[in-house]
N, C-alpha and C positions, 0 to 999 in steps of 0.2 A: 472406549481407548484408551491405553497405557501410556503412558509417561516414556517419553521416546524419540528417533529421531525417526524417520521415515523419510522413504525417497524413490517410493512406487504410489502417491498417492495422488492423481488428478488433480487439476486446481479445483474443478467442481467436487470432486472430494473431500476435498478439506474446507472450504468457504462453504458445505454442506452441510460438516461434522460437526461432532461435540468439543466444548470447551472455549474458554474468554479469549478472544483475541481484541486486537487495540482498536478495532473497530467497534467494538460491544461496548469496550468503557469511554467509543467518544458520545453514542448512545445516552450512557449512564450521565456522563457530563450535563449536557441537557436536561436531563430527565430520567428518572427510574419509570415513570410511567411512559417514557418512549421505549427505554430498553426492554420493557415486558411485550410490548405489542411487537417490538422488535425477533424477540425469541419464541414468542408463537404462534409469527405469521411464517408461512409457509417461504422456503428461501427459494421463490423463481423470480426474484426480481434481474428483468433484463437488464446487461450493461448498457451503459448512455454508448453514446460514438466516439468520446475521447477513452472511455475506458477500453475497449475495445482495438482502438487505437494502442493503447498503454500496453495493452495483455501481448500485443500481436510483436509491438518491439520487443514487448522482454523476451519473446522468445525466439525472435530472432539476433540478439544480441547474445542471448545467456546459451540458447540451444538451436542454435543452427540447423543442428539435422532433423529434432523437432518439428519447428517448424517450417519443413521443408513437406513433414509429412503429414501436419496438422492442416498448412494453410494453402489455399487456389486461389491463384489467378484468374477469377471471372471476364468472359469479355461483357460487353453491354448486349443488350438485349431490347430492341424494340418493343415492348411487352402487350403494345396498343395493339399493336397486329396480330392474328393467328399462327404464323410462320416463327414469330418474332415471339413470342407466349410458349410454343412447343419447344422451341430448341431453347429457351429456360430451363422448363421441365428438364427435359433431357439431361443438359448439363448439370443439374441439380440430384438427378438420381443416377447420374455417370458417378459424381464425386459425393456419396452419399456420407454422411457423418464428417464434412471435410467444414472447414471453416472457410468462407469467401471474404476475399477483397478485390481491391479492382488494379488497375496498371497504375493508378497518380497514387494509392496509398502504396502498392508496393513502391514504386518510386521514390515516394516517399522516406520509408523503412530507410530503406537501403541509404539514403541520402545521410539522416538521424545513424546507423552504425556506421557508414565513413569517419564521420564528425566525430566519432567516439574513441575511434582506432586512431585517429590522428590528432590526438589529442594527447600530451603525453603522461597525462598526471591521471586520465581516465582511462588510457590502454595499459599501465602500470599495475594499475591495480585489478583489471580484468587478467593479467599474463605475468601479473611480478609471482604469484603461487597458484599451483593447483588448486581447484575447486571447486563445490557444485553447486547447482543451481537447484531453488526450488525444493528444497527439503524441510519436511513439513516435520516443526518441533512442537513437543507438547512436553509440559511439565506440571509440577504438582506447586503453588505454589505455598512456603511454610508457613505461612499467617491464616491465610483462611481454608486453607484445603484446596482450594478451586482448582481446575484442570485448567490451565491455562493454552497457550498455542502462538506461535507465529511461524511465517513465511518467508528465512530471507532469499532475497533475489539470488543474491551471490553471498558463501560464505567460505572463505579462503582458509587451506590445511596451516595457516599462520596466522589463522586468531581474527581475521578480519571478515568484517562482516559490510558487504557493499550493496546500496540498495541504489536502486535504478529511479530516477523520478522523469518523465517525460512533461514540459511546461512549454509556458506561451514565452515566458521571460525567466532567464534562467541566471539574471544577474544577481550580485547579493542584498542588495537591496531589495528588490523583489521578492528572491527566497525567502529572505528574513521574516517577511511578511508570509508567506507560503508557513515557514515555520507554526506560525500562531493561528490561520487561519484553519492549517489541517489538522493541525497538532503534531506535524513529525517532531516538535523535540519530545514529545511523549512514546514516541512511535521508536528512536534513537533507543534510550533506554531500556525499554518493552522486549527491544531484539537485544540488545546484548544481554540484559539479567535474565534472560531467558533460557538463549543459549550457554549462558556461564553455565546455570543449572543446570542444563541439560549435561553440560561437559562433565562437571565435576559428579554426577549420578552414573557416568559413566555410559552413556548413551551415545554421545559424539561419536562421528568417524573414526577409525583404526587411524592412529598418528597424527590427530588433528590435537590443534597447541591451542591453550582455552583460549576464546575472544576474548580480544581487548582492545578494540575499536570498534566504531561502525563510522561509515563515510557515506556521503548522497554523491550516486551520479548522476547531473542531472543536463539532459538533453531538451534544447528549442523543439519545439514540432515542425516550424519556419522557414526557411531559409534566412541567415544562415546556418544555422542549425548550431548556434552558438553551445559549448560544452564547458559545464564550471563540476569542480568536486568542493567538496566542504566536509569538515569535520565541525560538531559543534562545542563550542564551549562548554566549560566545567560546570558555568551558574547556569548553563541551557539545559545540559543533563540533571543537574541535581533537580529542578523546576519538574521535568517531566517525571521526574521518581517521585518525587511529591504528589503530581497529578496523578501517577498512574495506581501509585498507594491507596489513594483518595476516594478515587474511583472501585477499586477491587475492594475496596475493604466495605464501600456500601453497594454495592453489586451483593456481596456475601450475606451484607445485614438482611437486605430486601428478600431477599431467598428464605432467610433464619425466620423474616417474620411474616412473609408474606403482606409484606405493604411496602406500595410505591409508589409512592409524592408525584405529582407534576410538579409545576410552579408552584404552589404553595395554596392552600383555601382558605386565607385571610385577605383582605383589601390592603395594598402594598401602594407605598409611594415611590411614583417613578419620574426622573427628570430628565434632560439632555445630556448627552455622553461630554462627559471631561471635555475629551479635547473641543467640542463646540461649544464648551462655556468660552472656556480659554479663548478663541476664534473671537467669539464675540464679545471679551471682557469689558471693551470699551463703552459699547452697546449698553450693557449693563450695569456699568458705572453712572454712566448719561442718563440713564432712564427716572 
């Protein structure tokens, strides 16, 4: 794959193709040994139920025409009976190649999308400027020479990158925890820097401004499907850049030396987390 911006790659083609993405950096952060295992493994992991719903929601919200072509609402079949099993098989054969959701999931997705459209800031993000969904962006890292990639949910023509997240709790307090848990603070600068390099290399869509901001559009999966829009502060963005730089450099060094360390080869000291020590400071003092 050559550096550039592609608008014809399917989700499966992108995720099964070459290039370092943020997900691989997350595994490198755990250990290079785990990253080597991921690189060697076939790309045949089935998405979880949460991932499947998230993918369907992205499609409905950002590419409704594609959603209508790809997804079919399947009725409930009693597969315990001969007639029910036959009806289910006939339905699957009739809609071969489609992705199936049930009516409850359809209603959930529509309600979530409605909440987004009713939220002033979220709706403005998606309608305030023309843009394209699910562009596949590839660039060459100027330091390591690694081919890198990202797939912005929505890249606005005015230079704003929008990332849609589905979650159980979209509150500021809880989503700040998600920044750390899922390393979203790494994703934001990774996507922003990658699209900037692609733009400066002349690969961005014609007439697109240079990327300048990254915003999270967060919607809850359960009623009332509350919505929030967040932009990370500069300190968090800087930390994300430090972390992705370290992860990418480490990956490149492992490829160069073919040495993929795990958690360490020596006996190491370990203790309870610092927050647990602080919580029990009185007990330690009294001991």
